[in-house]
VOVOGU-333018 format. One line per 10 residues: number of its first residue (from 1); their letters; for each residue x, y, z of C-alpha. Coordinates in Angstrom, 1 decimal, padded with zeros to 4 digits. Layout:
NUM = a = X:Y:Z; ...
***
This chain:
1 = xxxxxxxxxx = 000.0:000.0:000.0; 001.5:003.3:-001.1; 000.5:006.8:000.1; 001.1:009.4:-002.6; 000.8:013.1:-002.7; -002.7:014.1:-001.8; -003.1:016.9:-004.2; -001.8:014.8:-007.1; -004.0:011.9:-006.4; -007.1:014.1:-005.9
11 = xxxxxxxxxx = -006.8:014.9:-009.6; -006.6:011.2:-010.4; -009.9:010.7:-008.6; -011.6:012.7:-011.3; -009.8:010.8:-014.1; -011.9:009.1:-016.7; -012.0:005.3:-016.5; -012.2:003.2:-019.6; -014.2:000.0:-019.4; -012.1:-003.0:-020.0
21 = xxxxxxxxxx = -008.7:-001.4:-019.2; -008.5:-003.2:-015.8; -011.0:-006.0:-015.6; -011.6:-007.1:-012.0; -013.0:-010.1:-010.2; -014.8:-008.4:-007.3; -016.4:-010.0:-004.3; -019.1:-008.0:-002.5; -019.7:-009.4:001.0; -023.0:-009.0:002.8
31 = xxxxxxxxxx = -024.8:-010.2:005.9; -028.4:-010.8:006.6; -029.8:-009.4:009.8; -033.1:-009.3:011.7; -035.3:-006.4:010.7; -035.0:-003.8:013.5; -038.7:-003.1:013.6; -039.4:-006.7:014.4; -037.0:-007.0:017.3; -038.8:-007.4:020.7
41 = xxxxxxxxxx = -037.6:-006.6:024.2; -038.9:-009.0:026.8; -039.8:-008.0:030.4; -036.4:-009.4:031.6; -034.6:-007.1:029.0; -033.6:-010.0:026.9; -033.9:-009.6:023.1; -036.3:-011.7:020.9; -035.9:-012.0:017.2; -038.2:-015.0:016.9
51 = xxxxxxxxxx = -040.7:-013.1:014.8; -038.3:-010.9:012.9; -038.0:-010.9:009.2; -034.5:-011.3:007.9; -033.2:-008.6:005.5; -029.9:-007.7:003.8; -028.0:-005.3:006.0; -028.2:-001.7:004.9; -024.5:-001.0:005.2; -023.8:-004.1:003.0
61 = xxxxxxxxxx = -025.9:-002.7:000.2; -023.4:000.2:-000.1; -020.7:-002.5:-000.6; -022.6:-004.2:-003.3; -023.3:-000.9:-005.0; -019.6:000.1:-004.8; -018.7:-003.2:-006.4; -021.2:-002.7:-009.2; -019.9:000.8:-010.0; -016.3:-000.4:-010.3
71 = xxxxxxxxxx = -017.5:-003.3:-012.6; -019.5:-000.8:-014.7; -016.4:001.3:-015.1; -013.7:-001.3:-015.8; -015.5:-004.6:-016.5; -014.9:-008.0:-015.0; -017.2:-009.8:-012.7; -019.0:-009.1:-009.4; -019.7:-012.1:-007.1; -021.9:-011.7:-004.0
81 = xxxxxxxxxx = -020.7:-013.7:-000.9; -022.3:-014.4:002.5; -021.8:-016.8:005.3; -024.3:-017.9:008.0; -026.9:-020.4:009.0; -030.0:-021.7:007.2; -031.6:-018.3:007.1; -029.4:-017.6:004.0; -031.4:-020.2:002.1; -034.3:-017.7:001.8
91 = xxxxxxxxxx = -035.0:-017.3:-001.9; -036.3:-013.8:-001.4; -032.9:-012.8:000.1; -031.0:-014.5:-002.7; -032.9:-012.5:-005.3; -032.6:-009.4:-003.2; -028.8:-009.3:-003.5; -028.6:-010.7:-007.1; -031.2:-008.2:-008.3; -028.8:-005.4:-007.4
101 = xxxxxxxxxx = -026.3:-006.5:-010.1; -023.9:-009.3:-009.0; -023.7:-012.0:-011.7; -023.2:-014.9:-009.2; -023.9:-015.7:-005.6; -021.8:-017.9:-003.2; -023.1:-018.9:000.2; -021.4:-020.8:003.0; -024.2:-022.2:005.1; -023.5:-024.1:008.2
111 = xxxxxxxxxx = -025.3:-024.3:011.6; -021.8:-023.8:013.2; -022.0:-020.2:011.7; -025.2:-019.4:013.7; -024.2:-016.4:015.9; -020.6:-016.5:014.6; -018.2:-013.9:016.1; -016.3:-011.6:013.8; -013.2:-013.9:013.6; -015.1:-017.0:012.6
121 = xxxxxxxxxx = -017.1:-014.9:010.1; -013.8:-013.5:008.6; -012.2:-016.9:008.5; -015.3:-018.4:006.7; -015.3:-015.5:004.2; -011.5:-015.8:003.6; -011.8:-019.6:003.0; -014.6:-019.0:000.5; -012.8:-016.1:-001.2; -009.7:-018.1:-001.8
131 = xxxxxxxxxx = -011.8:-020.8:-003.4; -013.7:-018.3:-005.6; -010.6:-016.2:-006.5; -010.6:-012.4:-006.4; -008.8:-009.1:-007.2; -010.9:-007.0:-004.8; -013.2:-007.7:-001.8; -015.6:-005.0:-000.7; -017.3:-005.1:002.7; -019.7:-002.6:004.4
141 = xxxxxxxxxx = -018.3:-000.5:007.3; -020.1:-002.7:009.8; -023.0:-005.1:010.2; -026.4:-003.6:010.8; -027.0:-005.7:013.9; -023.7:-005.7:015.9; -021.7:-003.0:014.0; -018.4:-004.2:015.4; -016.5:-002.9:012.2; -014.0:-005.8:012.6
151 = xxxxxxxxxx = -014.9:-008.4:009.9; -013.3:-006.5:006.9; -010.1:-005.7:008.8; -009.7:-009.3:010.0; -010.6:-010.7:006.6; -007.7:-008.7:005.0; -005.4:-009.8:007.7; -006.2:-013.4:007.2; -005.8:-013.1:003.4; -002.6:-011.1:003.9
161 = xxxxxxxxxx = -003.5:-008.4:001.4; -003.7:-004.6:001.7; -006.7:-003.6:003.8; -008.4:-000.3:004.3; -011.6:000.7:006.2; -013.6:004.0:006.3; -013.3:004.3:002.5; -015.6:006.9:001.0; -014.6:006.9:-002.6; -012.9:004.3:-005.0
171 = xxxxxxxxxx = -011.5:004.7:-008.5; -010.0:001.7:-010.3; -007.0:002.7:-012.4; -004.4:000.6:-014.2; -004.6:-002.4:-012.0; -004.7:-000.5:-008.7; -007.1:001.5:-006.7; -007.1:005.2:-005.8; -009.3:005.6:-002.7; -010.4:008.4:-000.3
181 = xxxxxxxxxx = -010.7:008.1:003.4; -012.5:010.9:005.3; -010.8:011.4:008.6; -011.6:013.8:011.4; -010.0:016.9:009.9; -008.6:015.8:006.5; -009.2:013.6:003.5; -006.6:010.9:003.0; -005.9:009.8:-000.6; -004.2:006.4:-001.0
191 = xxxxxxxxxx = -003.0:004.2:-003.9; -003.7:000.6:-003.2; -002.2:-002.4:-005.0; -004.4:-005.5:-005.7; -005.6:-007.9:-004.5; -007.1:-005.9:-001.5; -009.9:-005.8:001.0; -011.8:-002.5:001.3; -014.5:-001.6:003.8; -016.7:001.3:002.6
201 = xxxxxxxxxx = -018.8:003.9:004.4; -022.4:004.8:003.8; -021.2:008.1:002.2; -019.7:006.3:-000.8; -023.0:005.9:-002.8; -026.7:005.6:-002.8; -027.6:001.9:-003.4; -029.7:001.3:-006.4; -033.3:000.1:-006.2; -033.9:-003.1:-008.2
211 = xxxxxxxxxx = -036.5:-003.0:-011.0; -039.0:-005.7:-011.6; -036.9:-006.8:-014.6; -033.8:-007.1:-012.3; -035.7:-009.1:-009.8; -037.0:-011.6:-012.4; -033.5:-011.9:-013.9; -032.0:-012.6:-010.5; -033.9:-015.9:-010.3; -031.9:-017.2:-013.3
221 = xxxxxxxxxx = -028.4:-016.3:-011.9; -026.2:-019.1:-010.5; -026.1:-019.7:-006.8; -023.5:-022.0:-005.2; -023.9:-023.3:-001.7; -021.0:-024.7:000.4; -020.6:-025.9:003.9; -017.6:-025.1:006.1; -016.1:-028.4:005.2; -016.4:-027.6:001.5
231 = xxxxxxxxxx = -014.3:-024.5:001.9; -011.8:-026.3:004.1; -012.6:-024.7:007.4; -012.7:-027.3:010.2; -012.1:-025.3:013.4; -015.5:-023.5:013.7; -015.5:-024.2:017.5; -012.7:-021.7:017.9; -014.9:-018.7:018.6; -016.3:-016.3:021.2
241 = xxxxxxxxxx = -019.7:-017.3:022.6; -022.3:-014.7:023.5; -023.7:-015.6:026.9; -026.6:-013.2:026.8; -027.7:-009.8:025.4; -029.8:-007.4:027.4; -031.5:-004.2:026.3; -030.6:-001.0:028.3; -032.6:-000.3:031.4; -035.4:002.1:030.6
251 = xxxxxxxxxx = -035.3:005.3:032.7; -038.3:007.5:033.4; -038.1:011.0:032.0; -038.0:013.7:034.7; -040.3:016.0:032.8; -038.8:019.1:034.3; -039.6:022.2:032.3; -037.8:025.5:033.0; -039.1:028.6:031.3; -037.5:032.0:030.8
261 = xxxxxxxxxx = -034.0:033.2:030.2; -033.1:034.8:033.5; -029.9:034.0:035.4; -032.1:032.3:038.1; -033.5:029.8:035.5; -030.0:029.2:034.1; -028.6:028.6:037.7; -031.5:026.1:038.4; -030.8:024.3:035.1; -027.1:024.1:035.9
271 = xxxxxxx = -027.9:022.7:039.4; -030.3:020.1:038.0; -027.7:019.1:035.4; -025.0:018.8:038.0; -027.1:016.5:040.1; -028.0:014.3:037.2; -024.3:013.9:036.2
***
């Protein structure tokens, strides 16, 4: 990974890309998550997803869209990839990701991946990616449910390739990438050699909405399903187990209203705030 002059590379970000000059095999990773509106909190503060509909994570749709935009610029192939349990077998979810453009879908489905931690997820993705073959892997900045922001980083480490997170713009150019990362008080421009793993932010694009034609065509695209054994991963028991998850305790609002702009009102507000802290 090479960091070049920022001003010089900023010009490159506006350079015209020619389709076919750098054909890429791109893998767009995604995760399915329980729909937030269907999650229930029980009286003991435990979380129930028993009645939740499963959907593609919103952050991952940005990854799929980023992959498609690179493909449309330089050609090649976009493959969607996900790992998890039997929830991935849902035909609606398969069409949901394929209708957004990827030409092929690979799934690693194994009950050992139910509730997988970030490391097991990254190891399963890495094993599948090696078998598929890739020039570039794109992940969302984090999953919509846990949002640990670790899978993309660990995936790149396992594959031993250049790895970047917080990427807000990507341009493919002559067999490499020019990317932008928006930091606290500056924009970092980097030149990245391939193969690589990139995690993108939600600022990078607006995911496309699939048309009816796209949805119908998605049903004809190839889907390959593997188990962990098929991808050569035999140590799924090496993982972190979640013992329990509790919703935060609900606090009653004080409902204290202070009116006016006098010093006395401000002093009272300060005193109430001090006691609360």
